[in-house]
C-alpha positions in Angstrom: -4.1 12.4 -9.8 -4.6 8.8 -9.4 -5.9 7.0 -6.1 -6.1 3.4 -4.7 -6.8 1.7 -1.5 -6.2 -1.7 -1.3 -6.9 -3.9 1.5 -4.5 -6.9 2.2 -5.2 -9.5 4.7 -2.1 -10.9 6.6 -1.5 -14.8 7.3 -2.6 -14.9 11.0 -0.4 -13.5 13.5 1.6 -11.8 10.8 0.1 -8.4 10.2 2.5 -6.5 12.2 5.1 -7.8 9.9 3.6 -7.2 7.5 2.7 -3.7 7.9 6.0 -2.5 8.8 7.5 -4.1 5.1 4.9 -2.0 3.6 5.6 0.7 5.4 9.4 1.2 4.7 8.8 -0.2 1.3 7.0 3.2 1.1 9.6 5.8 1.6 11.1 8.1 -1.2 8.7 7.0 -4.0 8.8 9.8 -6.9 5.3 11.1 -7.6 3.4 9.9 -4.1 1.4 12.2 -2.4 0.0 9.9 -0.3 0.7 6.1 0.8 -1.4 6.0 4.6 -1.3 1.8 6.0 -3.7 1.3 8.2 -4.6 -1.5 10.5 -8.0 -2.6 10.4 -9.9 -1.8 14.0 -12.2 -5.3 13.5 -9.9 -7.7 12.1 -6.6 -8.8 13.6 -5.4 -9.5 10.3 -6.4 -6.6 7.7 -4.6 -3.8 6.2 -6.1 -1.1 4.5 -3.8 0.8 2.1 -4.5 4.3 0.4 -2.3 5.6 -1.7 -2.8 8.6 -3.9 -0.3 9.5 -6.5 0.6 11.9 -9.2 -0.9 9.8 -11.6 -1.3 6.6 -12.5 2.2 6.5 -14.4 3.6 7.2 -11.0 2.3 4.0 -9.4 3.4 1.8 -12.1 6.6 3.3 -12.2 7.2 2.7 -8.3 6.4 -1.2 -8.9 9.8 -1.2 -10.1 12.1 0.8 -7.6 13.9 -1.6 -5.7 13.1 -0.6 -2.2 9.4 -1.6 -3.4 10.4 -4.5 -4.6 12.2 -5.8 -1.3 9.2 -4.9 0.1 7.2 -7.1 -2.0 9.8 -9.9 -1.9 9.8 -9.5 2.2 6.0 -9.3 2.2 4.3 -11.1 -0.3 4.5 -14.8 2.0 3.4 -13.3 4.8 -0.3 -12.2 2.3 -2.8 -14.4 2.3 -5.1 -12.0 0.4 -5.5 -9.2 -1.6 -7.7 -6.7 -3.0 -8.0 -3.5 -4.5 -11.6 -1.7 -3.3 -11.4 1.0 -5.4 -9.4 3.1 -8.2 -10.4 6.4 -6.9 -9.9 10.4 -9.0 -8.8 12.0 -5.8 -9.8 16.0 -6.0 -6.5 17.8 -5.3 -5.8 20.7 -2.3 -8.6 19.4 -0.2 -7.4 17.7 3.3 
C-alpha cells in the first residue's frame, strides 16, 4: 500500500470552500482505500489530507481522472500553500 499525508493552507477565509472541493473530488477513486479531509483545530486556514492507496500507481492514475482534475482546477486558486508532510507505508488490516 501507499500513503500520503498532506497539509494544505487555504487563502484566508476560504478553507471551507477548499475542503468542499477536496471532498467532492475524492469520490469514486479506483484504488483508494481511504481519503480523509480534516480541518486543523488550531489553524483556521489549514486542511489535512490523509490518503491510503492500493499502490503508488493508483494514486498517480487518480490525478488524471476528470473529477480530480475538476477539483484541482476549482481548488488551486484557493491554495496559499501545500506540503507533503509524509509518504507512508500503511499496514494492512489495522484500524
